[in-house]
N, C-alpha and C positions, 0 to 999 in steps of 0.2 A: 504494500500500500504506500502511496505517496505521502510525504510529510506535509501536513497542513500548517502546523504551528511549530515554531522553533524558538526557544528561549535560550540565550547564550550568555554565560558569565554575568547573570543578574546580581547586582549588589544594592543593598539598602541599609543605611545606618540611622539610628536615632540617638544622637549624641555619641556617647562612648559605646553604646550597644549596637553590635553589628547583627542585624536581623537576617540579612541575606549576604552570603559571602561567596559569590561566583557560582550561582546555581544554573545548571543547564538541563533542559528537558525538551524532548521532541515528541510530538503527538501526531499520529497519522490520521488521515481522513477515515471516518467510519470506525474509529477505535475508541474503546474505553480505556483510559490510561489512569491507573491508580496512583495518587500522590500520598505517600505514607510517611508518618513520623510522629514523634511525641508532641504533646502540647508545647508550643514555644520553639518547635524545630524550624519554623519559617514558612509553613504551608500557606497559612492565611495571608501573610505578607506578600508572598509570591503571587497569589491569586488577586490580591488588591492591585498589584502592579498590572497584571494582565487585564483586569476589568476596568482600569482607568481610575481607581479610587486614589492611588498615590503614584508618584513618579519615581522610577529607579534612579539611583546615583550613578550607576554604570551598567553596561551590558546592552545587548540588542535583542529585539524581538522581530520575527518575520511571520507574517500571516499570508498563506498562499504564495510564498516566495517574494513578498513585497515587505518593505519596512513597515512596522506597526508600532505606534506609540500613542495610545489613546490619551486624550486630555481630560476626559471624565467618563462616567459610566454611560452617559447618553452617546458619547462618541464611540465607545466600545460596542454598544448595542447596534449602532448604525453600521459598524463593521461586521456584525454578526456574532459578537461575543456577549453572552449573558451569564449571570451568576446567580445561583441559589445560595443564599447566605445561611450559615449555621445560626448566627444571631439574627433573628427575624427582623426584616426591615420594612414592616408594614405600617400603614397609617391606621391606628386603632379606631379613630372616629369615622373613617369612611367605610362603606359597606363592601361586600365581597367583590362584586363586579367592578366597582371603582378601583379597588386595590389591584385586581388582576390586570386591568387595563392601564394602570397608572403609568404615565409617561408616553402612552401611545393610544389614547382613547380616540376612536373614530369620530369625525366631525362632519357636519354639513353646514357650509357658510358660516363657520366659526362657532357653531353650537354643537355640543356633544350629541352624537347619534346614540341615544340611550338604548334603543331597541337592538341595534347592531352590537353594541358593547356587551349587552346582556347575553346575546346569542353566542358571541365569541367565548365569553367566560363560561357559559353553560357547556359548550362543546369541549373545552379543554379540561374542565372538571370531570366531565363524563369519561374522558380518556383515563383519568386517574381514579375511576370508580367512586367519585364523589359528586355525581350529578345531582344528588339530593340536597346539597347544602343550600341554605336560604341566601340567595344572592343579595337580598335587600338588608340583611342583618349586618350591623357594625362588626368589623373584624375583631375588635376588642372583646366581644362577647363570646367568641369561639374558644375552644380549648387550644392548648399549645399545639397538639397534634394536628388539629384542623387548620390552624394558622400555617403550619408547615406545608400542608397540602396546597393552600392558597398561594404561598410563596413559590412553590414548584410550578403551579399553574401559570403564574405571572411570567416566569422565565420561559416556559414552553410557548406562550402566546406569541412571542417575538420570532419564533421559528429560527433559532440561532444555528450558525455553522459550528461554533464552539460553545459548548455548554459546561459551565463549572458547577459541580455539585459538591457543596461543603456540608458533610454530615447530613444528607437528605433524609435518612431513615432513623435519625436519633430518637424521634418520638413516635415512630410508626410501629405497629404490630407486624407480625410475620405476614399476615394476609395482605396488608396494604403494601408492605415491602415487596412482596411477590408481584403485585400489580405494577408497582413502579419499575421493577426489573423488566416487565413485559413492555412498558413504554420505552425503556432504554433500548431494548432490542429493536423496537420499531425505528427509533431514531438512528441507530447504527445502520439499519437497512437503508435509511434515507441518506446515509453518508455523513451524518452529524458526528463530530468529534466530541468526546466527553472526558473531562478531567474529573475524576471521582475521588473525593477525600472521605475516608471513613476509618474509624478505629475498630470496626468489626472485621477482622482479618478473614474469617470464613466467608463473609459477605463479599469482600473484595475479590477473593479467590474465585467466586462464582460469576462475578459481573465483568471483571477486567481482563484484557488481553496482555497488557504490559504494565509495569510499575516502576516508580522511582522512589527511593527512600531518602528523606532529608533528616539531617541531625545537626543541631546548632548552626542552622543557616547554610549548610553545605550539602551537596549531593554525595551520598556515601554508598550508593548501590542502586541496582535496578536490573531489569531484564524481562524475559517472557514469563508471564504469570503461570503458565502451564508447567514450567520447569522449576518454579520457586518452591522452597520449603518454608513452611510457616515459622519454624524455629529459627531459621537463618534471618528471615525478615525481622522478627522480634529482636534478635541479637543486634542487627544493624540499627534498629530504632533506638534501643535503650543502652547499647554499648555493653551489654552483659547478657548472660543466659537467664531466661525466665522459665523455670521448669513447671511449676504448679501454679496455674492461674487462680484456682479456687482452693483455699486452705482446707486441709483435712482436719475434722474436729469430731469429737464425741460429745454431743449435747449433755449438759448437766442441768436438768430442769428443776426449778423450784416451784413455789406456789404461784397462784394466779395474782398478777400485779396490775392487770389492765383488761378491760372488756371492750373489744372493738364492736361498736354498735352500728348496725346497718339493716336495711331491708333484707330479710332472709337470715339475719344473724340472731343473737349476738355470738361473737367468738371470744372465748376466754384465752388470754395470752399469759404465758407463764414466764417467770424470770429465767433468763438464759435461752429463750426461744427466739428463732427468726421465722416469722410468718410472712410468706410471700403472697402477693395479690396479683393475679393475672386477669386479662380480659381484653376485649377489642377496644379500639378508639371509641369513646363515647359511652363506654359501659358504666362509668361512674366511679372508677377507682380513685381519681384525684378528689372528687367531691366527698367520697367516703372518708378520706384522711382529713380533709378540711373541716368537715362537720365534726369529727371526733376531736379536733383541736380547737374548735370554736371560731373558725374562719369563714364558715358558710352558715347562713341561717337555716335552722331546723327546729321543728317543734320538739324533736327528740332530745335536743341539747339546750333547752331554754336556760338562759343565764350563763352559759359557758362562753368564755372569751379566751383569746390567746394568752392574756396576762394570767388568768386563772390556771390555764394549762401549764404554763411555764412554772408557776408557783407550786403546782401539784406534781412537778417532776416529769412533765412530758415535753418533748422537744419535737419540732417539725422542720423538715427540709423541703422547700418548695422545688417543683420541677422548673420553675421560671426564675432562674437566678438573676436575669437581667432586670426584670421589672419589679420583683418583690423579694427575691432571695438575698440581695445585696444592695448596698448604697454605693454605687460605683465611684462617685467623686470622693468618698471618704477613704481613709487609709486601711491597710490590712489590720492594723491594731484596733482601729475604731470599729471595723466590721466584726472582727473576731470577738470582741468583748461587748458587743451591742446589747446583749440581754443581761449583762452583769455590771452595767455602769454604776448602779447604786452601791455595789460592793466595793468598787474601786475608787469612787470619788465622794467628796463631801460638799454639801451645799451647791451641787451642780458643777463643781470644779473637777475636771478629769485629768489627772496627772499623766502626761504623755509617757513618762518613763515607766510607770506601772503598766500601762496598756501595752507598751512594747515588750516588757518583760513577760507579760502573760501570753503574748502572741508568739514570741520567738520559738518556744518549744514545739508549737504546732507547725510552724514553718519547717522545722527540721524533721518532725515526725511524719508529716504528709508530703515532704519533698516539694514544697511550694517554691517555684522559681521566682524570686523577687529580690530587689536590691536591699530592701530593709523592711521592717514592720511599718514604716512610715510612708511607703509607696502607695499611691492611689490604686485601689482595686481595679478601676477602669483601665489601667495601663497593662494589666496582665492578660495572658491568653485565656480563652474560654475555659479550658481545663483547669488552669490554676485558679481562676475565679471560683470554679465549683469546689475546689479544695478549701478555699477560704470559707465558703458557705458551710462546708462540713466542719471546719475548725470552730466556727461560731457555735454550731450546735453542740459540739463536744466540750467546748469551754464552759458551757452551762451544765451544772450537775444534774442532767436528766436521767431518769431511770427507765423511761419508755421513749423510744425513738421512732417517730413516724417519718419514713424516708420515701419521698416521691421521686423516682427516677434518679437515684443518687450518682450514677456514673454516666449520665447523659453528657456526651461531648468530651469524654476523658479517654486518653490513649491507653493502650493495653498495659504498659508498665504502671501507670497511675491506677488503673483499675485493680491490678493485683494488690497494690498498696491499700486501696479502699476496701477491697474484699477482706484482706487480712485484718484490717482495723475493725470492720463490722464483726468478724468472727471473734476477735479479742474482746470486743465490748459484750458480746453475748456470753462468752466464757467468764466474763467478770460479773455476770448476773443481770445485765441489762436486757430488756425485752425489746425486740425490733420488729416493726411492720415495714415490709419492703414492697413497694409498688414498682413494677418494672415491665416494660414492653419486650424485654430481651429474655426469651425463655431459658437459654443456657445459664444465664445469671441466676434465675429463680431455682433451677434444678441444682446448680452448683453450690448455692449458699443456704437455701432454706430448709427448715425442718418439716414445715407443712406449707402447702400451697392452697389458697382459696381462689375460687373463680367467681368473677362478677359478670353478670349479663343483664343489660338493660336496667342498671341501677340496683340489682339484687344480688346478694351473695348466694350463689346457687349450689355450691359444693365446696367442701374443704376436706383434704385428705393429707396423710403423711406423704412427703415427697416421693418416697419409694413406691407408693401405690399409684402414681401418675406416670403416663407416658406423654411425650409432647403431642402426639396425635390425639390421645384421649383428652388432654387438656384443651386443645383447640376445638374439639367436638363439643365439649361442655360450654366453651365460650360462645359458640354460635348456636347452641341449643339443639344439636343433632345427637343421635344415638350411635353407639359403636356398631 
């Protein structure tokens, strides 16, 4: 296949930090090319260069054999380069069809052709098996997973020649991931080149033809995906061997410490137990956790609030770190100690030294890549931001942890750290409820797995009593 896109010796620095240091990648027409690396390896920075968000300090880019240097995202889109961002870039106050057509809404004599815009949006959502979404509903009212579908739809609407997918399945269930892969196969058949970024290596193995591995802003390896060994890719990514992704543990369960209340419930949770919650997009998993923490209105939890939950020893980790999990302009130290301000300060005064001292051990334990505890969280990569959100939860002395997609957007090395940490917390007697769209994660970590369907807890079994096939059948309401 002919080379459609060639990036050569791309460099980009931010002050003393060298984000890209001579990265080179070639992508053929009709190829899915996986870009692999840890959080902070330079993947997102490289894609921002390609999509016109930032300008490189050095290096060249060729598109279809011609020099290519986009001045902004609109210029990139005009050249046929579109990007699906991991951190969603939607306008929450606009409705679905307005977001999908944003930047390219059809018009007649200067007026938006609303009917045509709706038809286009409906058509591209149908390709993604989401033609049922309410086009008139404000995007801010959709779940994170549904917002991700809308983000993907917007990119596909421009019919790009080069499509960048940054963690497109991080909030999608297996069923919707499979549908997305079918769309990718269609795009390949039409000659579209796809740069695919994902931390799910088995997913990358299925969808990509070739790969490039980045580490510390440099190209450290690559080749044909069919010939690649997963262990070697992981070694290139993290610079060391990662043997066991999921920790081996023998649960030591205590008495009941929490009751997870829901339609079809309740479920008693014991000290030292990890309870997984599976289900399709829209099944109600996130709402279940939010109701049990006091974040969503429910007659079942009258009078419950997040403040009361924290004081009762319950902690909550949101799936949406960008909008509610973190305060991005604040420092790591301020975010990590957010729920303990009262313990560290007097009369509203927050001693920066104490905040930093409380945060530094978490930086080291979770492997957070940051200059210091005083660095703004918004300056970190998505995966390191997620670690800060986890650190804030753990800094508070909670005995019950409600975790909603805790490894979303985290690389495989960091996932191994988070998995080990969750297992250690359970071994220390804490009770954990883990919502995840990634079935191997649930099977690898949890003692029991409950299934939600249409807002109801329909089944809960020991993990050993489930198969992935049986779990999916329960999620869709089918019988074996």
